[in-house]
Structures are given as C-alpha cells and as structure tokens.
N, CA, C, O and the ligand as a Tripos MOL2 file, in Angstrom:
@<TRIPOS>MOLECULE
protein
  269   267    68     0     0
PROTEIN
NO_CHARGES

@<TRIPOS>ATOM
      1 N           0.7450   -1.1640    0.0150 N.3       1 MET1
      2 CA         -0.0870   -0.1170    0.1930 C.3       1 MET1
      3 C           0.7870    1.2030    0.0170 C.2       1 MET1
      4 O           1.7480    1.2800    0.7820 O.2       1 MET1
      5 N           0.6180    2.1270   -0.7690 N.am      2 ARG2
      6 CA          1.3180    3.3500   -0.9870 C.3       2 ARG2
      7 C           0.6660    4.4000   -0.0070 C.2       2 ARG2
      8 O          -0.5550    4.4490    0.1370 O.2       2 ARG2
      9 N           1.5900    5.2900    0.7020 N.am      3 VAL3
     10 CA          1.1130    6.1330    1.4810 C.3       3 VAL3
     11 C           1.9080    7.4030    1.3330 C.2       3 VAL3
     12 O           3.0690    7.3330    0.9300 O.2       3 VAL3
     13 N           1.3530    8.5650    1.6340 N.am      4 LYS4
     14 CA          1.7500    9.9150    1.3080 C.3       4 LYS4
     15 C           1.8980   10.7110    2.5830 C.2       4 LYS4
     16 O           0.9220   10.9090    3.3060 O.2       4 LYS4
     17 N           3.1180   11.1760    2.8760 N.am      5 CYS5
     18 CA          3.4070   11.9090    3.9210 C.3       5 CYS5
     19 C           2.6420   13.2680    3.8500 C.2       5 CYS5
     20 O           2.7500   13.9390    2.8240 O.2       5 CYS5
     21 N           1.8410   13.7260    4.9350 N.am      6 VAL6
     22 CA          0.9410   14.8390    4.9090 C.3       6 VAL6
     23 C           1.9620   16.3070    4.7310 C.2       6 VAL6
     24 O           1.6150   17.3620    4.1990 O.2       6 VAL6
     25 N           3.1300   16.0270    5.2760 N.am      7 LEU7
     26 CA          3.8780   17.2920    5.3390 C.3       7 LEU7
     27 C           4.8280   17.4950    3.9730 C.2       7 LEU7
     28 O           4.8520   18.6120    3.4580 O.2       7 LEU7
     29 N           5.4700   16.5990    3.4980 N.am      8 CYS8
     30 CA          6.3830   16.7940    2.4860 C.3       8 CYS8
     31 C           5.9950   16.0390    1.0920 C.2       8 CYS8
     32 O           6.6920   16.0810    0.0780 O.2       8 CYS8
     33 N           4.7010   15.3090    1.2290 N.am      9 ASP9
     34 CA          4.0760   14.7690    0.1840 C.3       9 ASP9
     35 C           4.9670   13.7400   -0.5060 C.2       9 ASP9
     36 O           4.7760   13.4640   -1.6900 O.2       9 ASP9
     37 N           5.9360   13.1680    0.2070 N.am     10 GLN10
     38 CA          6.8670   11.9870   -0.1790 C.3      10 GLN10
     39 C           6.0170   10.6100   -0.0140 C.2      10 GLN10
     40 O           5.4050   10.2840    1.0030 O.2      10 GLN10
     41 N           6.0970    9.9440   -1.1040 N.am     11 THR11
     42 CA          5.4050    8.7240   -1.2320 C.3      11 THR11
     43 C           6.3070    7.5490   -0.5350 C.2      11 THR11
     44 O           7.4940    7.3510   -0.7910 O.2      11 THR11
     45 N           5.5950    6.8860    0.3010 N.am     12 ASP12
     46 CA          6.4120    5.6140    0.7660 C.3      12 ASP12
     47 C           5.3520    4.4270    0.6330 C.2      12 ASP12
     48 O           4.1460    4.5750    0.4380 O.2      12 ASP12
     49 N           6.0530    3.1970    0.7800 N.am     13 GLN13
     50 CA          5.5650    2.0080    0.5720 C.3      13 GLN13
     51 C           5.1880    1.3750    2.0180 C.2      13 GLN13
     52 O           6.0630    1.1500    2.8550 O.2      13 GLN13
     53 N           4.0910    1.1610    2.1980 N.am     14 VAL14
     54 CA          3.7320    0.3280    3.6160 C.3      14 VAL14
     55 C           3.4440   -1.0930    3.3230 C.2      14 VAL14
     56 O           2.9980   -1.3760    2.2110 O.2      14 VAL14
     57 N           3.6310   -1.9220    4.1170 N.am     15 GLU15
     58 CA          3.1920   -3.3530    4.0970 C.3      15 GLU15
     59 C           1.7510   -3.3740    3.9850 C.2      15 GLU15
     60 O           1.1100   -2.7870    4.8570 O.2      15 GLU15
     61 N           1.1230   -3.9820    3.0130 N.am     16 SER16
     62 CA         -0.4590   -3.9070    2.8710 C.3      16 SER16
     63 C          -0.9830   -4.2910    4.1720 C.2      16 SER16
     64 O          -1.8000   -3.5530    4.7230 O.2      16 SER16
     65 N          -0.5790   -5.4170    4.7400 N.am     17 PHE17
     66 CA         -1.5100   -5.8940    5.7960 C.3      17 PHE17
     67 C          -0.7240   -5.8360    7.2300 C.2      17 PHE17
     68 O          -0.7770   -6.6880    8.1170 O.2      17 PHE17
     69 N           0.0880   -4.5010    7.2300 N.am     18 SER18
     70 CA          0.6440   -4.0930    8.6850 C.3      18 SER18
     71 C          -0.2660   -3.3350    9.4090 C.2      18 SER18
     72 O          -1.1550   -2.7240    8.8160 O.2      18 SER18
     73 N          -0.1480   -3.2970   10.6960 N.am     19 LEU19
     74 CA         -0.9930   -2.6230   11.6350 C.3      19 LEU19
     75 C          -1.0560   -1.2620   11.1520 C.2      19 LEU19
     76 O          -2.1970   -0.8100   11.0530 O.2      19 LEU19
     77 N           0.1200   -0.3270   10.7550 N.am     20 LEU20
     78 CA          0.0050    0.9450   10.3760 C.3      20 LEU20
     79 C          -0.9820    1.0060    9.1110 C.2      20 LEU20
     80 O          -1.9120    1.8120    9.0980 O.2      20 LEU20
     81 N          -0.7460    0.1370    8.0710 N.am     21 ALA21
     82 CA         -1.7440    0.2460    6.8670 C.3      21 ALA21
     83 C          -3.2210   -0.1230    7.4260 C.2      21 ALA21
     84 O          -4.1030    0.5220    6.8590 O.2      21 ALA21
     85 N          -3.6150   -0.9070    8.2890 N.am     22 LYS22
     86 CA         -4.6580   -1.2520    8.6600 C.3      22 LYS22
     87 C          -5.4530    0.0050    9.4420 C.2      22 LYS22
     88 O          -6.6310    0.3250    9.2870 O.2      22 LYS22
     89 N          -4.5180    0.5860   10.2740 N.am     23 GLN23
     90 CA         -5.0100    1.7660   10.9430 C.3      23 GLN23
     91 C          -5.2080    2.9090   10.1270 C.2      23 GLN23
     92 O          -6.0590    3.7280   10.4740 O.2      23 GLN23
     93 N          -4.4870    3.0990    9.0000 N.am     24 LEU24
     94 CA         -4.7220    4.1860    8.0040 C.3      24 LEU24
     95 C          -6.0540    3.8910    7.2810 C.2      24 LEU24
     96 O          -6.7730    4.8270    6.9310 O.2      24 LEU24
     97 N          -6.3700    2.7060    7.0690 N.am     25 ARG25
     98 CA         -7.3610    2.3670    6.1480 C.3      25 ARG25
     99 C          -8.7870    2.7130    6.9820 C.2      25 ARG25
    100 O          -9.7240    3.3500    6.5020 O.2      25 ARG25
    101 N          -8.7330    2.1240    8.3970 N.am     26 LYS26
    102 CA         -9.8260    2.2060    9.3260 C.3      26 LYS26
    103 C          -9.8250    3.5780    9.8620 C.2      26 LYS26
    104 O         -10.6540    3.7360   10.7580 O.2      26 LYS26
    105 N          -9.1190    4.6170    9.5580 N.am     27 ARG27
    106 CA         -9.1830    5.7020   10.0260 C.3      27 ARG27
    107 C          -8.6950    5.9950   11.3050 C.2      27 ARG27
    108 O          -8.8260    7.1000   11.8320 O.2      27 ARG27
    109 N          -8.0640    4.9080   11.8840 N.am     28 ARG28
    110 CA         -7.7640    5.0020   13.3780 C.3      28 ARG28
    111 C          -6.7130    6.1340   13.5440 C.2      28 ARG28
    112 O          -6.6820    7.0100   14.4080 O.2      28 ARG28
    113 N          -5.8430    5.9040   12.4960 N.am     29 LYS29
    114 CA         -4.7700    7.0900   12.0930 C.3      29 LYS29
    115 C          -5.2710    7.7600   11.0750 C.2      29 LYS29
    116 O          -5.6720    7.1300   10.0960 O.2      29 LYS29
    117 N          -5.3370    9.0740   11.1090 N.am     30 LEU30
    118 CA         -5.8040    9.8900   10.0220 C.3      30 LEU30
    119 C          -4.6540   10.3470    9.0710 C.2      30 LEU30
    120 O          -4.9110   10.4580    7.8730 O.2      30 LEU30
    121 N          -3.3990   10.6190    9.5350 N.am     31 SER31
    122 CA         -2.3930   10.9600    8.6340 C.3      31 SER31
    123 C          -1.1680   10.2270    8.8330 C.2      31 SER31
    124 O          -0.8870    9.8210    9.9610 O.2      31 SER31
    125 N          -0.3700   10.0050    7.7930 N.am     32 TYR32
    126 CA          0.8830    9.6160    7.7370 C.3      32 TYR32
    127 C           2.0800   10.4700    7.7840 C.2      32 TYR32
    128 O           2.1420   11.4700    7.0690 O.2      32 TYR32
    129 N           2.9530   10.1690    8.5110 N.am     33 LEU33
    130 CA          4.1600   11.0690    8.5290 C.3      33 LEU33
    131 C           5.3490   10.2580    8.1330 C.2      33 LEU33
    132 O           5.5460    9.1880    8.7100 O.2      33 LEU33
    133 N           6.1570   10.6720    7.2000 N.am     34 CYS34
    134 CA          7.3640    9.9610    6.7670 C.3      34 CYS34
    135 C           8.3280    9.8590    7.8180 C.2      34 CYS34
    136 O           8.1280   10.6120    8.7710 O.2      34 CYS34
    137 N           9.3000    9.1280    7.8730 N.am     35 ASP35
    138 CA         10.5270    9.0020    9.0610 C.3      35 ASP35
    139 C          11.0860   10.3150    9.1690 C.2      35 ASP35
    140 O          11.1650   10.8050   10.2960 O.2      35 ASP35
    141 N          11.5250   11.0250    8.0810 N.am     36 ALA36
    142 CA         12.1200   12.1900    8.2240 C.3      36 ALA36
    143 C          11.2660   13.3080    8.8600 C.2      36 ALA36
    144 O          11.7720   14.0140    9.7320 O.2      36 ALA36
    145 N          10.1490   13.4750    8.5080 N.am     37 CYS37
    146 CA          9.1990   14.4650    9.1060 C.3      37 CYS37
    147 C           9.0440   14.1640   10.6900 C.2      37 CYS37
    148 O           9.1830   15.0140   11.5710 O.2      37 CYS37
    149 N           8.7180   12.7360   10.8990 N.am     38 HIS38
    150 CA          8.6130   12.4380   12.2530 C.3      38 HIS38
    151 C           9.8430   12.7810   13.0930 C.2      38 HIS38
    152 O           9.6920   13.2870   14.2050 O.2      38 HIS38
    153 N          10.9920   12.5350   12.6210 N.am     39 ASP39
    154 CA         12.1540   12.7120   13.5220 C.3      39 ASP39
    155 C          12.3280   14.2210   13.5960 C.2      39 ASP39
    156 O          12.7810   14.7850   14.5920 O.2      39 ASP39
    157 N          11.9840   14.7750   12.6070 N.am     40 ARG40
    158 CA         12.2830   16.4220   12.7770 C.3      40 ARG40
    159 C          11.3500   17.1910   13.6910 C.2      40 ARG40
    160 O          11.6840   18.1110   14.4380 O.2      40 ARG40
    161 N           9.9890   16.6300   13.5110 N.am     41 ILE41
    162 CA          9.0330   17.2680   14.6990 C.3      41 ILE41
    163 C           9.3370   16.8110   16.0850 C.2      41 ILE41
    164 O           9.1750   17.5500   17.0570 O.2      41 ILE41
    165 N           9.8330   15.4410   16.1810 N.am     42 ALA42
    166 CA         10.1470   14.9950   17.4520 C.3      42 ALA42
    167 C          11.2120   15.8490   17.9430 C.2      42 ALA42
    168 O          11.0170   16.3400   19.0550 O.2      42 ALA42
    169 N          12.3330   16.1390   17.3300 N.am     43 ASN43
    170 CA         13.4260   16.8130   17.9170 C.3      43 ASN43
    171 C          13.0640   18.2450   18.1610 C.2      43 ASN43
    172 O          13.5160   18.8830   19.1110 O.2      43 ASN43
    173 N          12.1580   18.7740   17.1900 N.am     44 LYS44
    174 CA         11.7510   20.3210   17.6490 C.3      44 LYS44
    175 C          10.7730   20.3440   18.8440 C.2      44 LYS44
    176 O          10.6990   21.3420   19.5610 O.2      44 LYS44
    177 N          10.0410   19.2680   19.0530 N.am     45 THR45
    178 CA          9.1700   19.2640   20.0310 C.3      45 THR45
    179 C           9.9160   19.0460   21.4820 C.2      45 THR45
    180 O           9.6120   19.6220   22.5260 O.2      45 THR45
    181 N          10.8140   18.2150   21.3250 N.am     46 ASN46
    182 CA         11.8620   17.9700   22.5920 C.3      46 ASN46
    183 C          12.7010   19.2720   22.8800 C.2      46 ASN46
    184 O          12.9460   19.5040   24.0640 O.2      46 ASN46
    185 N          13.1180   20.0540   22.0240 N.am     47 GLU47
    186 CA         13.7940   21.2160   22.2120 C.3      47 GLU47
    187 C          12.8050   22.1860   23.0350 C.2      47 GLU47
    188 O          13.1120   22.6860   24.1170 O.2      47 GLU47
    189 N          11.6010   22.3800   22.3910 N.am     48 ARG48
    190 CA         10.6220   23.1400   23.0390 C.3      48 ARG48
    191 C          10.2410   22.7000   24.3580 C.2      48 ARG48
    192 O           9.9790   23.5360   25.2220 O.2      48 ARG48
    193 N          10.1920   21.5880   24.5670 N.am     49 LYS49
    194 CA          9.9200   20.9680   25.9450 C.3      49 LYS49
    195 C          10.8380   21.5020   27.0260 C.2      49 LYS49
    196 O          10.4780   21.7330   28.1810 O.2      49 LYS49
    197 N          12.0240   21.6710   26.5550 N.am     50 LYS50
    198 CA         13.0350   21.9850   27.5360 C.3      50 LYS50
    199 C          12.7680   23.5630   27.9970 C.2      50 LYS50
    200 O          13.1480   23.9370   29.1060 O.2      50 LYS50
    201 N          12.1400   24.4030   27.1420 N.am     51 SER51
    202 CA         11.9670   25.6560   27.3490 C.3      51 SER51
    203 C          10.7780   25.7820   28.4090 C.2      51 SER51
    204 O           9.9640   24.8650   28.5170 O.2      51 SER51
    205 N          10.7090   26.7490   29.0610 N.am     52 SER52
    206 CA          9.6400   26.8460   30.2620 C.3      52 SER52
    207 C           8.3420   27.1460   29.5490 C.2      52 SER52
    208 O           7.3020   26.9520   30.1790 O.2      52 SER52
    209 N           8.2810   27.5830   28.3450 N.am     53 GLU53
    210 CA          6.9880   28.0410   27.7680 C.3      53 GLU53
    211 C           6.0960   26.8620   27.2200 C.2      53 GLU53
    212 O           4.9580   27.1190   26.8270 O.2      53 GLU53
    213 N           6.5740   25.6090   27.1860 N.am     54 PHE54
    214 CA          6.1900   24.5800   26.8350 C.3      54 PHE54
    215 C           5.4120   23.7310   27.8300 C.2      54 PHE54
    216 O           6.0560   23.0400   28.6190 O.2      54 PHE54
    217 N           4.0870   23.7230   27.8600 N.am     55 LYS55
    218 CA          3.2750   22.9120   28.9660 C.3      55 LYS55
    219 C           2.7930   21.7250   28.3680 C.2      55 LYS55
    220 O           2.1660   21.8050   27.3120 O.2      55 LYS55
    221 N           3.0140   20.5830   28.9320 N.am     56 LEU56
    222 CA          2.6210   19.1930   28.2610 C.3      56 LEU56
    223 C           1.2380   18.8890   29.3100 C.2      56 LEU56
    224 O           1.3100   18.9450   30.5380 O.2      56 LEU56
    225 N           0.2770   18.6360   28.7130 N.am     57 TYR57
    226 CA         -0.8770   18.1850   29.3700 C.3      57 TYR57
    227 C          -0.9070   16.5610   29.1250 C.2      57 TYR57
    228 O          -1.2950   15.9740   28.1150 O.2      57 TYR57
    229 N          -0.4570   16.0830   30.1700 N.am     58 GLU58
    230 CA         -0.4280   14.5670   30.2160 C.3      58 GLU58
    231 C          -1.5510   14.1080   30.8750 C.2      58 GLU58
    232 O          -2.1640   14.8840   31.6070 O.2      58 GLU58
    233 N          -1.9950   12.7220   30.6970 N.am     59 PRO59
    234 CA         -3.2750   12.2300   31.2700 C.3      59 PRO59
    235 C          -2.7400   11.9020   32.8050 C.2      59 PRO59
    236 O          -1.6020   11.5440   33.1080 O.2      59 PRO59
    237 N          -3.7990   12.1080   33.6400 N.am     60 GLU60
    238 CA         -3.3610   11.9800   35.0770 C.3      60 GLU60
    239 C          -3.1610   10.4820   35.2130 C.2      60 GLU60
    240 O          -3.6590    9.6400   34.4670 O.2      60 GLU60
    241 N          -2.3010   10.2290   36.3510 N.am     61 LYS61
    242 CA         -2.1230    8.7280   36.6040 C.3      61 LYS61
    243 C          -3.3260    8.0510   37.1030 C.2      61 LYS61
    244 O          -4.0400    8.7150   37.8560 O.2      61 LYS61
    245 N          -3.6320    7.0170   36.8600 N.am     62 GLU62
    246 CA         -4.7600    6.3200   37.4440 C.3      62 GLU62
    247 C          -4.4430    5.7620   38.8350 C.2      62 GLU62
    248 O          -3.3670    5.2780   39.1880 O.2      62 GLU62
    249 N          -5.4990    5.9020   39.5320 N.am     63 ASP63
    250 CA         -5.5270    5.5660   41.1020 C.3      63 ASP63
    251 C          -5.7140    4.0900   41.1630 C.2      63 ASP63
    252 O          -6.6030    3.5200   40.5320 O.2      63 ASP63
    253 N          -4.8510    3.4740   41.9420 N.am     64 ASP64
    254 CA         -4.9300    2.0670   41.9600 C.3      64 ASP64
    255 C          -6.2750    1.6140   42.6010 C.2      64 ASP64
    256 O          -6.7390    0.5050   42.3390 O.2      64 ASP64
    257 N          -6.8990    2.4870   43.4470 N.am     65 TYR65
    258 CA         -8.2250    1.9630   44.0660 C.3      65 TYR65
    259 C          -9.3460    2.2200   43.2150 C.2      65 TYR65
    260 O         -10.4090    1.6500   43.4610 O.2      65 TYR65
    261 N          -9.2500    2.9840   42.2690 N.am     66 ILE66
    262 CA        -10.3230    3.2540   41.3830 C.3      66 ILE66
    263 C         -10.0470    2.6190   39.9750 C.2      66 ILE66
    264 O          -9.1600    2.9850   39.2030 O.2      66 ILE66
    265 N         -10.9540    1.6030   39.7650 N.am     67 LYS67
    266 CA        -10.7990    0.7490   38.4590 C.3      67 LYS67
    267 C         -12.1680    0.3460   37.9060 C.2      67 LYS67
    268 O         -12.2450   -0.3300   36.8800 O.2      67 LYS67
    269 ZN          7.4720   14.0150    5.3270 Zn       68 ZN68
@<TRIPOS>BOND
     1     1     2 1
     2     2     3 1
     3     3     4 2
     4     3     5 am
     5     5     6 1
     6     6     7 1
     7     7     8 2
     8     7     9 am
     9     9    10 1
    10    10    11 1
    11    11    12 2
    12    11    13 am
    13    13    14 1
    14    14    15 1
    15    15    16 2
    16    15    17 am
    17    17    18 1
    18    18    19 1
    19    19    20 2
    20    19    21 am
    21    21    22 1
    22    22    23 1
    23    23    24 2
    24    23    25 am
    25    25    26 1
    26    26    27 1
    27    27    28 2
    28    27    29 am
    29    29    30 1
    30    30    31 1
    31    31    32 2
    32    31    33 am
    33    33    34 1
    34    34    35 1
    35    35    36 2
    36    35    37 am
    37    37    38 1
    38    38    39 1
    39    39    40 2
    40    39    41 am
    41    41    42 1
    42    42    43 1
    43    43    44 2
    44    43    45 am
    45    45    46 1
    46    46    47 1
    47    47    48 2
    48    47    49 am
    49    49    50 1
    50    50    51 1
    51    51    52 2
    52    51    53 am
    53    53    54 1
    54    54    55 1
    55    55    56 2
    56    55    57 am
    57    57    58 1
    58    58    59 1
    59    59    60 2
    60    59    61 am
    61    61    62 1
    62    62    63 1
    63    63    64 2
    64    63    65 am
    65    65    66 1
    66    66    67 1
    67    67    68 2
    68    67    69 am
    69    69    70 1
    70    70    71 1
    71    71    72 2
    72    71    73 am
    73    73    74 1
    74    74    75 1
    75    75    76 2
    76    75    77 am
    77    77    78 1
    78    78    79 1
    79    79    80 2
    80    79    81 am
    81    81    82 1
    82    82    83 1
    83    83    84 2
    84    83    85 am
    85    85    86 1
    86    86    87 1
    87    87    88 2
    88    87    89 am
    89    89    90 1
    90    90    91 1
    91    91    92 2
    92    91    93 am
    93    93    94 1
    94    94    95 1
    95    95    96 2
    96    95    97 am
    97    97    98 1
    98    98    99 1
    99    99   100 2
   100    99   101 am
   101   101   102 1
   102   102   103 1
   103   103   104 2
   104   103   105 am
   105   105   106 1
   106   106   107 1
   107   107   108 2
   108   107   109 am
   109   109   110 1
   110   110   111 1
   111   111   112 2
   112   111   113 am
   113   113   114 1
   114   114   115 1
   115   115   116 2
   116   115   117 am
   117   117   118 1
   118   118   119 1
   119   119   120 2
   120   119   121 am
   121   121   122 1
   122   122   123 1
   123   123   124 2
   124   123   125 am
   125   125   126 1
   126   126   127 1
   127   127   128 2
   128   127   129 am
   129   129   130 1
   130   130   131 1
   131   131   132 2
   132   131   133 am
   133   133   134 1
   134   134   135 1
   135   135   136 2
   136   135   137 am
   137   137   138 1
   138   138   139 1
   139   139   140 2
   140   139   141 am
   141   141   142 1
   142   142   143 1
   143   143   144 2
   144   143   145 am
   145   145   146 1
   146   146   147 1
   147   147   148 2
   148   147   149 am
   149   149   150 1
   150   150   151 1
   151   151   152 2
   152   151   153 am
   153   153   154 1
   154   154   155 1
   155   155   156 2
   156   155   157 am
   157   157   158 1
   158   158   159 1
   159   159   160 2
   160   159   161 am
   161   161   162 1
   162   162   163 1
   163   163   164 2
   164   163   165 am
   165   165   166 1
   166   166   167 1
   167   167   168 2
   168   167   169 am
   169   169   170 1
   170   170   171 1
   171   171   172 2
   172   171   173 am
   173   173   174 1
   174   174   175 1
   175   175   176 2
   176   175   177 am
   177   177   178 1
   178   178   179 1
   179   179   180 2
   180   179   181 am
   181   181   182 1
   182   182   183 1
   183   183   184 2
   184   183   185 am
   185   185   186 1
   186   186   187 1
   187   187   188 2
   188   187   189 am
   189   189   190 1
   190   190   191 1
   191   191   192 2
   192   191   193 am
   193   193   194 1
   194   194   195 1
   195   195   196 2
   196   195   197 am
   197   197   198 1
   198   198   199 1
   199   199   200 2
   200   199   201 am
   201   201   202 1
   202   202   203 1
   203   203   204 2
   204   203   205 am
   205   205   206 1
   206   206   207 1
   207   207   208 2
   208   207   209 am
   209   209   210 1
   210   210   211 1
   211   211   212 2
   212   211   213 am
   213   213   214 1
   214   214   215 1
   215   215   216 2
   216   215   217 am
   217   217   218 1
   218   218   219 1
   219   219   220 2
   220   219   221 am
   221   221   222 1
   222   222   223 1
   223   223   224 2
   224   223   225 am
   225   225   226 1
   226   226   227 1
   227   227   228 2
   228   227   229 am
   229   229   230 1
   230   230   231 1
   231   231   232 2
   232   231   233 am
   233   233   234 1
   234   234   235 1
   235   235   236 2
   236   235   237 am
   237   237   238 1
   238   238   239 1
   239   239   240 2
   240   239   241 am
   241   241   242 1
   242   242   243 1
   243   243   244 2
   244   243   245 am
   245   245   246 1
   246   246   247 1
   247   247   248 2
   248   247   249 am
   249   249   250 1
   250   250   251 1
   251   251   252 2
   252   251   253 am
   253   253   254 1
   254   254   255 1
   255   255   256 2
   256   255   257 am
   257   257   258 1
   258   258   259 1
   259   259   260 2
   260   259   261 am
   261   261   262 1
   262   262   263 1
   263   263   264 2
   264   263   265 am
   265   265   266 1
   266   266   267 1
   267   267   268 2
@<TRIPOS>SUBSTRUCTURE
     1 MET1         2 RESIDUE 1 A MET
     2 ARG2         6 RESIDUE 1 A ARG
     3 VAL3        10 RESIDUE 1 A VAL
     4 LYS4        14 RESIDUE 1 A LYS
     5 CYS5        18 RESIDUE 1 A CYS
     6 VAL6        22 RESIDUE 1 A VAL
     7 LEU7        26 RESIDUE 1 A LEU
     8 CYS8        30 RESIDUE 1 A CYS
     9 ASP9        34 RESIDUE 1 A ASP
    10 GLN10       38 RESIDUE 1 A GLN
    11 THR11       42 RESIDUE 1 A THR
    12 ASP12       46 RESIDUE 1 A ASP
    13 GLN13       50 RESIDUE 1 A GLN
    14 VAL14       54 RESIDUE 1 A VAL
    15 GLU15       58 RESIDUE 1 A GLU
    16 SER16       62 RESIDUE 1 A SER
    17 PHE17       66 RESIDUE 1 A PHE
    18 SER18       70 RESIDUE 1 A SER
    19 LEU19       74 RESIDUE 1 A LEU
    20 LEU20       78 RESIDUE 1 A LEU
    21 ALA21       82 RESIDUE 1 A ALA
    22 LYS22       86 RESIDUE 1 A LYS
    23 GLN23       90 RESIDUE 1 A GLN
    24 LEU24       94 RESIDUE 1 A LEU
    25 ARG25       98 RESIDUE 1 A ARG
    26 LYS26      102 RESIDUE 1 A LYS
    27 ARG27      106 RESIDUE 1 A ARG
    28 ARG28      110 RESIDUE 1 A ARG
    29 LYS29      114 RESIDUE 1 A LYS
    30 LEU30      118 RESIDUE 1 A LEU
    31 SER31      122 RESIDUE 1 A SER
    32 TYR32      126 RESIDUE 1 A TYR
    33 LEU33      130 RESIDUE 1 A LEU
    34 CYS34      134 RESIDUE 1 A CYS
    35 ASP35      138 RESIDUE 1 A ASP
    36 ALA36      142 RESIDUE 1 A ALA
    37 CYS37      146 RESIDUE 1 A CYS
    38 HIS38      150 RESIDUE 1 A HIS
    39 ASP39      154 RESIDUE 1 A ASP
    40 ARG40      158 RESIDUE 1 A ARG
    41 ILE41      162 RESIDUE 1 A ILE
    42 ALA42      166 RESIDUE 1 A ALA
    43 ASN43      170 RESIDUE 1 A ASN
    44 LYS44      174 RESIDUE 1 A LYS
    45 THR45      178 RESIDUE 1 A THR
    46 ASN46      182 RESIDUE 1 A ASN
    47 GLU47      186 RESIDUE 1 A GLU
    48 ARG48      190 RESIDUE 1 A ARG
    49 LYS49      194 RESIDUE 1 A LYS
    50 LYS50      198 RESIDUE 1 A LYS
    51 SER51      202 RESIDUE 1 A SER
    52 SER52      206 RESIDUE 1 A SER
    53 GLU53      210 RESIDUE 1 A GLU
    54 PHE54      214 RESIDUE 1 A PHE
    55 LYS55      218 RESIDUE 1 A LYS
    56 LEU56      222 RESIDUE 1 A LEU
    57 TYR57      226 RESIDUE 1 A TYR
    58 GLU58      230 RESIDUE 1 A GLU
    59 PRO59      234 RESIDUE 1 A PRO
    60 GLU60      238 RESIDUE 1 A GLU
    61 LYS61      242 RESIDUE 1 A LYS
    62 GLU62      246 RESIDUE 1 A GLU
    63 ASP63      250 RESIDUE 1 A ASP
    64 ASP64      254 RESIDUE 1 A ASP
    65 TYR65      258 RESIDUE 1 A TYR
    66 ILE66      262 RESIDUE 1 A ILE
    67 LYS67      266 RESIDUE 1 A LYS
    68 ZN68       269 GROUP 0 **** ****
C-alpha cells in the first residue's frame, strides 16, 4: 500500500497487511508522517519541551483504588 506524507508529499510503501496500513484504512490514524518528518518534529518538540513556555498536558495517573 502506498502512503503519502502529509507534510512533504513524499510517497512511501507500507506493507499492505501491517498494523499501520490497517489503522490508516480504518481511519484510526488519520495521517501518515514519513520518518524524516517524524524525527524532525520529534526533535523540535523535545527542544521546546526544555524551554519553560511549553506545557505538556499529560493524562493523570490512574488511582490504583479506582478501576
Ligand atoms: Zn514527510
């Protein structure tokens, strides 16, 4: 299955029966990022994380007593 990166329009080949391909078909994942774009964004985000202006809203840890 051919997929296109949403940022740089590079076309990649993904194994048709892989989990990623299935998620894209079922729209569990709405967009595909190529490895280069993924790494670029990850690096920039990690750099911003180090600055004080970046606030990360992480899910609260689950209480062991409430399940
Ligand atoms: Zn890309």
